[in-house]
N, C-alpha and C positions, 0 to 999 in steps of 0.2 A: 534370238528369234530365228525360226526356220520357216521359210516360205515354201510350201509344197502343195501341189494340187493336181487334180485330174485323175490320173491312172495310178495303179499300184507301183508301176515303174518309177514314178516320181516320189510317191509317199514312203515306200519302204526304205529307200536310201536315207530319207530324212529321219525316219525312226531309228535306223542304225546309228546315224550321227548323233541323235539326241541321247541314245543310250551310252555312247562313248563319252559324250560330254558329262553326263550324269555320273559315270563311273570315275572319271578323272577329277571332276569338280562337283562333289555332292552338294555343295552350298549354292551352286549356280541355278537360277531359275531358267527353265527352257520353255519357250512358248512357240507353238505352231500358229501359222497364219495361212488360211486357205480360203476357198470360196464355197458357195452353197451348191456348186454343180458336181463336185468330184467325190472320189472315194475317201478323201481325208476326213469327211464328216463321220465316217464309220471307223476307219482304221486308226486314226490318231487317238481318240478316246479309248479304244480297245487296248492300245499300247500303254495307256496310263499317263498321257500328256495332255495339258490344256490346249484348247484350240479356239482361236478368234477368227471371225469371218470378215472379209472385205469384199467389195464389189469387183468382180473380174469375170470376163468371159473370153473364150477362145475366138480368134478371128482368122487364123491361117487355114486356108482350104475351105472356108465357109462361103455361103452365098453373099452377095453384096449387102443385102439388108441386115444379115447377121453380123457382118463386118462393121457396118455403121453402128449397130447397137453395141457391139463390143468396145469400139473406140469411144463411144459416148460414155461408157462406164468407167473408163480409165481415170478421169479427174476425181470422181467420187472415191474410187479405190485408193488413189494416191493420198488424198487428204485423210481418209480413214486410217491408212497405214501410218501417216505422219503422226496422227493423234496417238495411236498405239505405241509407236516408237518413243514418243515423248513421255507418255504416261508411265511406261514400263522402264524408262531410262535404259534402253537397249544399248549394250556394249558392242555387239556385232550382229550381223544378219547373214544367214546362209540361204541362198536360193537354190533348191535342188530339182527344179523342173516344174513346168506347168505355167499357164498364162498368169496365175496369181503372183508369180515372181516379179512381173514387170512393175506394178504399182508399189510393191513392197521394197524392192531393191532401189528403184528410182527415188522413193521417199527417203530411204536411208541415205542415199547420196546427197539429197538436198539438205539433210541435217548433219552431214559430216560423219555418219556412222559407218565404220568399215564393213565391207561386204565380201562374201565368197559366193561364187556360183559354181555349180557342178553340172556338167553335161554328160549324160550316160550313153547317148547314141553316137554312132559313127558319123551321122550327119546332124549337126547341131540344129535345134529348133530356132524359129524366128526370135523368140524371147531371149534366148541365150546369145544369139549372134549380136543382138542389140546391146544387151547388158554387158557383154564381154568388153566392150569398148571403154567402160569406165569402172568395172568392178575392181575392188582392191586385189583380189586373188581369183584365179580361175582354175578349176580342176576338170579333168575329162576322164571318162571311163575307158575309152579306147583311143589310142594314139592317133588314129585316122581322123578324128574330129578336129585336130589342130590345123589341118590343111584348109579348113573353112572358117577359122576364127581369126579376127584381126590381131589378137594378142594370144599366142599359144599358151595353153594351160599345162599344169602339172598332171602327169598321167598317174592317177590314183587307183584306177579300177572303179567298179561300182559295188557298194556294200551289199552283201547278201547275208542271210542268217548263218551262223557258224555251223549248224548241223549239216549244211550242204558240203562242207569241207571234210566231213567225216565219212563220206561215201567212198568205199574202197575202189581201187582201179578195176577195170574189167579183167577177168581171168581169161587169158588167151586159150587155156586148155579146156575151158568149159564147153559144153555141147548144147547149152540152152539157146533158144531163139525167141527172145522176149522183146516185145515192142510196146512202148508207152506212148499214148497219143494224148496230147493236151494242148488246148488253145488258150492257156491262161485261165485265171479263176472264173471268167465268164464263159469260157468255151469259145469255139469257132465254128460257125455254120459251114464254112467252106471245108474245113478239115473233117467235120462230122459227116458231111454228105459224101466227100471223096472216099472216106474210109468205109462207109456203109456200102458204097458202090463197088469197092474193090474187095469186099469181104468174100464174095463167092469164089474169086480167083485165088485168094490167099488161104482160104480154108483148106484143111487137109494137108498142109505143108509142115505141120509140126510147130506152128507158131502159137505162142501164148501172147495174148494182147490184153492190156488194160487201157481202156478208152474213157477219158474224162470228157463228158459232153458239155458241161455247163448246166446249171439248173433249168434255165429256160428252154434249152435245146434237147433235153433228155427224152421227152416223149416222142418228139418228131424223129429223132435219130433212132430210137428203139423201133419205131414203126418202119423206118427205111431199111433196117437190117432184116426185118422179117424174123427169121430164126438166127439167133446169135450163135456163131460156131462154138463147138466144144473147146474149152480152154481159153475162151475170150470173156472179158468182164466189162460191162458198161456201167459207169457210175456218173452221177451228176457232178460230184465234187470230190476232190482228194485233199483232205486237210493236212496230210503229212507227205507232201509231194517228194521230200527228200528220201523217204523210205521207198517210194515207187521208183525213183531214179536209181537207188542202190540195187533194186530188183532188175531193172531194165538193161538190155544189151544195146538198144537203139531207141531213139526218141523221134517222134514226129510232132513238130511244134511250129508255132509262129516265131517271129524273129524280133520280138520286143526286147528292150535292153535288160529288163529284169529276168526274163526267161533265159537269155544268153548268159547272164551272170550266174544263174543257178546251174546251167549246163556246164559252164566252165569250172565252177567250184566243184561240181560232182565228177568232172572228167568224163562226160558222156557224149558219144557221137550222135549226130542228129541229121534228120532230113528237115530242112527249114523251108516253110512256105510263107514268105513275107506277106503281111496284110497289104493288099494292093492300094487301099484308100488311105494308108497312113500318110500324114502330112509330110510333103516333100520327099516321099518315098524313103523315109529314114529306116524302115524295116528292111527294105531292099538293100540299102547300103550296109546295114548290120549283117545281113545274110551274106553279102558279097565278101565282107572282111573275113568271116568265119570260113567261107568256102575257099577263099584264096589261101588260107592257112591250112587247108585240108583238115579242118575241124568239123566240117559239115558238108552236106550236099544240099544245094539250093534248087528249088523248083518254083518257078513263077506261078501265080494263081491261074493264069491263062493256059498254062501247060499242064495243069494238075488233072489229068485224066485218070480214070481207074487203072488203065494199062500202065501209064507212066509211074504212078504210085506203086503199083504191084512190082514192076521191074526194079524200082529203087529199093524197096523193102527187101525183096528176095535176094537181090544182088549183094547188098551190104551184109545181111544176116548170114549169107553163105561164105563170107570172108572174115573169119574171126580176127585174124592178125590185123587186117585193115581197120576193123572196128576199134581195136585196142589202140592203134596208132592215132586214129582220129580223136579218140578220147583224150589221149595225152596231149595232142595238139590243142584241143579245147581247153584243157587245164592250164596251158601256158597263158591264157588270157585272164586267169583268176588272180585276184589279189586279196589274200586273207586279211591283209592289214589296211584295206581300203577305208574303213571307218576311222581308224587311227590316223591315217594320213590326212583325211578330210578335217578331222578335229585339229590336227597340227596346223593346217593352213588357216583354219578359222581363228585359232588362238594367235597365229602369226599376224593375221589381218587385224585382229583386235589390238595388238601391240603397236600398230601404226597410228592409233588415235592420239 
């Protein structure tokens, strides 16, 4: 049983783990458990896995009334999860992120079912900091996360799709100046507006730009650009983002764990603008780790002026050797075997029963 909910950064690693389990144990049933609020309702069935829902809501960083409502849902989610675990005779449970992991993993503990949790961010979320105290096994995507866990986990990396690892390294001798802008599958209003405002200063410098705006932000961003510079392309969504990463020399992005995993696997340097409202500032911590390793340049939202963005883009694209070094530093965070290592830990936990 795999508990995963909320964002793609939680669900995609769960799907990668499920595929690894299925490849190694074709006879094993794999069941996802999520809530009605997150992307799991769309992503899990698309990946070909069954999904059950339990009551669960986020409470970290929410107003007092929302926190009370979320806490009130926990008992119902706990007993729904216990019923599922008993009916399906679960042999092991993996919690790979999101508030839904709390009722599922605690229910598993109450029944003596072994558990694995995975934390993909450099700053662990509230749920995983709590669950880490009693989970059978813990895995982390970035070693820095262990400094905030009561029981340090095994550094496995965060699973990403294998096609990202096929992206070739940057060619130091190339003369292209290509920028990819994307704020995740939903887009980022902050990045969209900053890029549109900086377009006038960046146009005419020989830049090629592919800018993914997100479906809901496309029309507004298009109007803010006015006239899109020659050689620039605005799109609402990029279904094959690994191909765009192979094309790009530099990436402007948010600092979510899934984005960083993809940048690392592709070996691409980035300008990271962490989402300022992310719970406990985990994106800021993610960006700090990559910046400290010279794998990225971090700019806080508050400092993201058109002038600052323009300077960062032109400065980096003007130093090809530095871009290549940053890309290799990013690749050092990549773990092609992350899904295999997670499956190993889950099977190891199962053996403790």
